[in-house]
C-alpha positions in Angstrom: 6.4 9.7 19.8 3.1 11.0 17.7 0.0 11.2 20.2 -3.5 12.1 19.4 -6.2 15.0 20.8 -8.1 13.2 22.9 -11.4 13.0 21.4 -14.1 15.5 23.3 -17.5 13.9 24.3 -19.9 16.1 24.1 -23.6 14.0 24.2 -23.8 11.2 26.0 -27.5 9.9 26.0 -29.7 7.1 25.8 -33.0 7.1 24.3 -35.6 4.2 24.9 -38.8 3.6 23.4 -40.9 1.2 24.4 -43.1 -1.7 23.1 -46.3 -2.7 24.5 -47.2 -5.5 22.0 -48.5 -7.9 25.1 -49.2 -7.5 28.3 -46.0 -9.8 29.5 -43.6 -8.0 27.5 -43.0 -4.7 29.9 -39.3 -3.8 29.4 -38.2 -1.4 26.8 -36.9 -2.6 23.6 -35.3 -0.2 21.1 -32.2 1.3 23.0 -30.3 4.6 21.0 -26.5 5.5 22.7 -24.5 8.6 20.9 -21.6 9.8 21.8 -19.6 12.5 19.5 -17.9 16.3 19.4 -14.7 17.3 18.0 -11.3 15.5 17.4 -8.1 14.5 15.8 -7.4 10.9 14.1 -4.3 10.0 13.5 -5.0 9.2 10.0 -7.5 11.7 8.8 -6.7 14.4 10.7 -8.9 17.3 12.3 -12.4 16.0 12.7 -16.0 16.5 13.7 -17.6 13.2 14.0 -18.9 10.5 16.7 -20.7 6.7 17.0 -24.1 5.6 17.7 -25.3 2.8 19.0 -28.9 1.6 18.5 -29.8 -2.3 19.8 -32.9 -3.8 19.7 -34.8 -7.5 19.6 -36.3 -8.2 16.7 -38.7 -10.5 18.5 -39.4 -8.9 21.7 -41.5 -11.4 22.7 -38.5 -14.3 22.9 -36.5 -13.1 26.1 -33.6 -15.9 24.9 -32.8 -13.6 21.8 -29.9 -12.1 21.6 -30.2 -8.9 20.6 -29.8 -6.9 17.4 -26.4 -4.2 17.1 -26.4 -1.2 14.9 -23.2 0.7 15.8 -22.6 3.6 13.5 -19.4 5.8 13.2 -19.7 9.0 11.4 -17.1 12.0 10.7 -16.4 15.2 9.0 -12.8 16.3 8.2 -11.4 19.4 8.1 -8.9 18.2 5.0 -12.7 18.0 3.1 -14.9 15.0 2.7 -16.2 12.7 5.5 -16.8 8.8 6.0 -19.6 6.3 7.9 -19.1 2.8 8.7 -22.0 0.5 9.8 -21.4 -3.0 11.4 -24.4 -4.8 11.7 -25.2 -7.8 14.0 -29.2 -8.8 13.4 -30.4 -11.7 15.0 -33.6 -13.5 13.5 -36.5 -16.6 14.5 -34.7 -17.7 17.9 -31.4 -17.3 16.3 -31.8 -19.3 13.2 -31.2 -16.5 11.1 -28.6 -13.9 10.9 -27.2 -10.7 9.0 -23.9 -9.4 9.6 -21.9 -7.1 7.6 -20.4 -3.5 6.5 -21.7 -0.6 5.1 -19.2 2.3 4.5 -18.7 5.3 2.6 -15.1 7.5 2.8 -14.0 10.5 0.6 -11.1 11.7 2.6 -7.1 12.2 2.1 -5.2 8.6 3.2 -2.0 7.5 2.6 -0.1 4.5 0.5 3.2 3.3 1.4 3.8 0.6 -1.3 3.6 -3.2 -1.0 5.8 -5.6 1.3 7.8 -4.5 4.8 10.9 -3.3 3.1 9.1 -0.5 0.8 6.6 0.4 3.7 9.2 0.9 7.0 11.6 2.5 4.7 8.9 5.0 3.2 8.1 8.3 5.1 4.7 9.8 5.3 4.0 13.0 3.8 2.2 15.4 1.4 4.7 14.4 -1.6 5.5 11.2 -0.5 2.8 8.5 0.3 -0.9 11.2 0.1 -3.5 11.0 -1.9 -7.0 11.3 -2.1 -9.2 8.1 -0.8 -12.9 7.8 -2.1 -14.5 4.3 -1.4 -17.6 2.7 -1.1 -18.1 -0.7 0.4 -21.7 -2.4 1.0 -20.9 -6.2 2.3 -23.4 -8.3 4.1 -23.2 -11.8 5.3 -26.1 -14.1 5.5 -25.7 -16.9 8.0 -28.5 -19.9 8.5 -28.1 -22.0 11.8 -27.5 -25.8 11.1 -30.3 -27.9 12.7 -29.7 -27.3 16.8 -26.1 -27.1 16.4 -23.9 -23.9 16.7 -22.7 -24.3 13.5 -23.6 -21.7 11.2 -23.3 -21.8 7.2 -24.3 -19.3 4.6 -22.9 -16.9 1.9 -21.4 -13.0 1.7 -21.8 -10.7 -1.1 -19.2 -7.8 -1.7 -19.4 -4.1 -3.7 -16.4 -2.2 -3.2 -15.8 0.9 -5.5 -12.4 2.3 -5.1 -10.8 5.3 -6.2 -7.5 6.4 -5.6 -7.7 10.2 -6.8 -4.2 13.0 -6.9 -1.8 10.9 -6.0 1.4 12.4 -4.7 4.7 11.6 -6.6 5.6 9.0 -4.6 2.9 7.3 -5.3 3.0 7.9 -9.1 6.7 6.3 -8.7 5.9 4.1 -6.9 6.8 0.7 -9.2 3.9 -1.6 -7.9 1.4 1.5 -8.7 3.0 1.7 -11.8 2.5 -1.8 -12.6 -1.1 -2.2 -11.8 -2.1 0.6 -14.1 -2.2 3.8 -11.9 -0.7 7.3 -13.3 -0.9 10.7 -11.9 -4.6 11.1 -12.2 -5.3 8.0 -10.0 -6.1 4.5 -10.2 -10.2 3.0 -10.0 -11.1 -0.7 -8.8 -14.5 -2.0 -8.6 -14.5 -5.5 -6.6 -18.0 -7.0 -7.0 -17.6 -10.8 -5.3 -19.8 -14.0 -3.8 -18.4 -15.3 -0.8 -18.8 -18.8 0.8 -19.3 -18.5 5.1 -18.4 -21.1 7.8 -18.7 -20.2 11.6 -18.9 -22.2 14.7 -20.2 -19.8 17.4 -20.6 -20.5 20.8 -20.3 -16.6 22.4 -22.7 -15.6 24.9 -23.3 -12.3 23.3 -21.1 -11.6 19.9 -20.9 -7.9 20.4 -19.3 -8.5 23.8 -18.5 -11.6 24.6 -17.6 -12.8 28.2 -17.2 -16.5 27.2 -17.4 -18.8 24.4 -15.5 -19.0 21.3 -16.0 -18.4 17.3 -13.9 -20.2 14.4 -15.0 -18.5 10.7 -13.6 -19.4 7.6 -14.6 -17.3 4.6 -14.0 -17.4 1.1 -14.9 -14.6 -1.7 -13.9 -15.2 -5.1 -14.0 -11.7 -7.3 -14.5 -12.5 -10.8 -14.7 -10.0 -14.3 -17.9 -11.9 -14.8 -19.7 -10.7 -11.9 -18.2 -6.8 -12.9 -14.6 -7.1 -11.1 -12.2 -5.3 -12.3 -9.7 -7.5 -11.4 -10.1 -11.8 -11.0 -8.6 -12.3 -7.2 -9.7 -14.6 -4.1 -9.5 -13.9 -1.1 -9.4 -16.3 2.4 -10.1 -14.9 5.9 -9.5 -17.5 8.8 -10.6 -16.2 12.1 -10.5 -17.7 15.6 -11.7 -15.8 19.2 -11.8 -17.5 23.1 -13.6 -15.6 25.4 -12.9 -16.9 29.3 -15.0 -15.2 32.1 -11.5 -14.6 35.3 -14.3 -15.3 38.1 -11.3 -15.5 40.6 -10.8 -11.4 39.9 -14.8 -10.6 39.9 -17.6 -10.4 37.8 -16.9 -9.1 34.5 -13.2 -9.5 34.1 -12.8 -11.4 30.8 -9.6 -12.6 28.6 -10.2 -12.2 25.6 -7.3 -13.7 22.6 -8.0 -13.6 18.8 -5.7 -15.2 16.3 -6.7 -14.0 12.0 -4.9 -14.6 8.8 -5.8 -13.4 5.3 -4.6 -14.7 2.3 -5.1 -13.5 -1.8 -4.1 -15.0 -4.1 -4.8 -13.7 -8.2 -4.9 -10.3 -9.4 -4.9 -8.6 -6.1 -6.1 -5.3 -6.4 -3.8 -2.8 -4.3 -6.4 -1.3 -2.0 -7.6 -5.0 -1.4 -4.2 -6.7 -0.4 -4.1 -7.4 3.6 -3.5 -5.2 5.7 -3.0 -4.2 9.7 -3.7 -1.0 11.6 -7.4 -0.6 12.3 -9.7 -0.4 15.0 -10.7 -3.7 15.1 -6.7 -5.2 14.9 -3.4 -4.1 15.6 -4.2 -0.7 17.0 -1.2 1.3 16.9 -0.2 1.2 13.4 -1.4 3.7 10.6 -4.1 2.1 8.5 -2.8 0.3 5.5 1.0 1.8 5.9 1.6 -2.5 6.2 0.1 -4.2 3.3 1.0 -7.3 1.5 -0.7 -10.4 -0.4 -1.2 -12.0 3.0 -1.2 -11.1 6.6 -1.6 -13.0 10.2 -2.1 -11.7 13.7 -3.1 -12.4 17.2 -4.2 -10.2 20.1 -4.8 -11.3 23.9 -6.5 -8.4 25.9 -8.0 -8.2 29.6 -10.8 -6.5 29.7 -12.1 -5.2 33.1 -15.4 -3.5 34.4 -15.5 -1.5 38.1 -18.1 -3.2 40.2 -18.8 -0.9 42.8 -22.6 -1.3 43.7 -25.3 1.1 43.4 -25.6 2.5 46.2 -25.1 5.5 45.7 -25.2 7.4 42.5 -21.4 7.9 42.1 -20.9 4.3 43.0 -23.9 3.1 39.9 -21.7 6.0 37.8 -18.3 4.5 38.4 -19.9 0.9 38.0 -19.8 1.7 33.9 -16.7 2.6 33.5 -13.6 0.3 33.0 -10.4 -0.8 31.1 -8.8 -2.8 28.7 -4.8 -3.5 27.8 -3.6 -5.6 25.4 -0.4 -7.4 23.7 -0.3 -8.4 20.3 2.1 -9.4 17.1 1.3 -9.7 13.1 3.0 -9.7 10.6 2.6 -9.0 6.4 5.7 -10.8 4.3 4.4 -14.2 4.6 6.1 -14.2 1.0 9.2 -12.7 1.4 12.4 -15.0 1.7 14.2 -15.3 4.4 12.9 -13.3 7.6 9.6 -12.8 8.5 9.4 -9.3 10.3 6.7 -8.9 13.1 5.1 -6.3 14.2 4.6 -6.2 17.8 1.8 -4.0 19.2 0.3 -3.2 22.7 -2.2 -0.8 24.6 -4.8 0.2 26.9 -7.9 1.6 26.7 -10.7 3.1 28.5 -14.6 1.4 28.5 -17.8 3.1 29.0 -21.0 1.2 29.4 -23.5 3.0 27.3 -26.2 0.2 27.2 -26.3 -3.3 29.1 -23.4 -4.8 28.0 -22.6 -2.7 25.1 -19.5 -0.4 25.8 -17.8 2.8 24.1 -14.4 2.5 23.8 -11.5 4.9 23.8 -8.2 3.1 22.9 -4.6 4.1 23.0 -2.4 1.7 20.7 1.3 1.6 20.4 3.6 0.8 17.4 6.9 0.2 18.6 8.7 -0.2 15.1 7.9 3.6 14.4 7.9 4.7 17.5 4.3 6.0 17.8 1.3 6.3 19.9 -2.1 6.2 18.2 -6.0 6.6 19.5 -9.3 5.0 18.3 -12.9 5.4 19.4 -15.4 3.1 18.7 -18.5 1.4 19.9 -18.6 -2.2 20.7 -15.2 -4.0 21.4 -12.5 -4.8 18.9 -13.2 -8.4 18.1 
């Protein structure tokens, strides 16, 4: 079993800036929190990094408008390179217009195992078998418009991704899928430019940390050489999430569950194949260990915050703590004839409320297939 050194928190602060545009606006609008320090991750080794969270209202005079959320994760790796990721959720004009998406950069060592369950499970992770330098930049905004006064949104998305698999190990150079994609001893480079269509039904009370409601989303993105893509392909993603308050157990006790399917067609780049194993799905699997044209996973998660009151400073502090426990299963070999291999997953995590309804999470996920345990830290919930 592979355990991960616990991430050391050296900073935990919340800075607020007052907003005084009118006499009726007395609450503080802009809130900023940061947590960080040295640590170790299963995918990237020793690092110094952290997570920050910026929340604000785009219209402080509108008390019903959801607060916009800007979570930001960053790291510098001991093996050279670094990474950062921003996943904004911005709400405008009485929540009639939203901007979601992701901006990320990565330059670090990574691992490629192959395509399909049989290849992925049989290859040992190592410097001579799976390692390469991953250089990646992505800009992926989504623009959503509310349809009349309903909970239905429609919109469009844009995706620009530049991936470079550099300095591949001998095992990668000799991999059949890598060779057929045009890879050699120098590496393999893709540029993906796509335009997408989004349809979304959303009744969640707060998307960043929902207590109630549901989400149903369908996105289809087409990547074309005419746009500047290296390959011609398409990605369809279907996402369903449901949240229910368990009032009989007390306040802030939530049952959440999700089902997600990602399906690709065409000449799909190796780096754009459907994968599981990230801080936002089956936590416990190495990122990219299982990849193929299609993936499906389902997770059920119980979220529990302690409610000890605020009579003393200690009780108030402990009320900002909580935990989550989950179990899930997924697969990537939907095209395989015969048996479909299940990827079970379960885990438990710590929750720290750094702002109202905004949590820092420290998750420990189990991969029973490889008998390994991995750790993740992030701002906001996994789904």
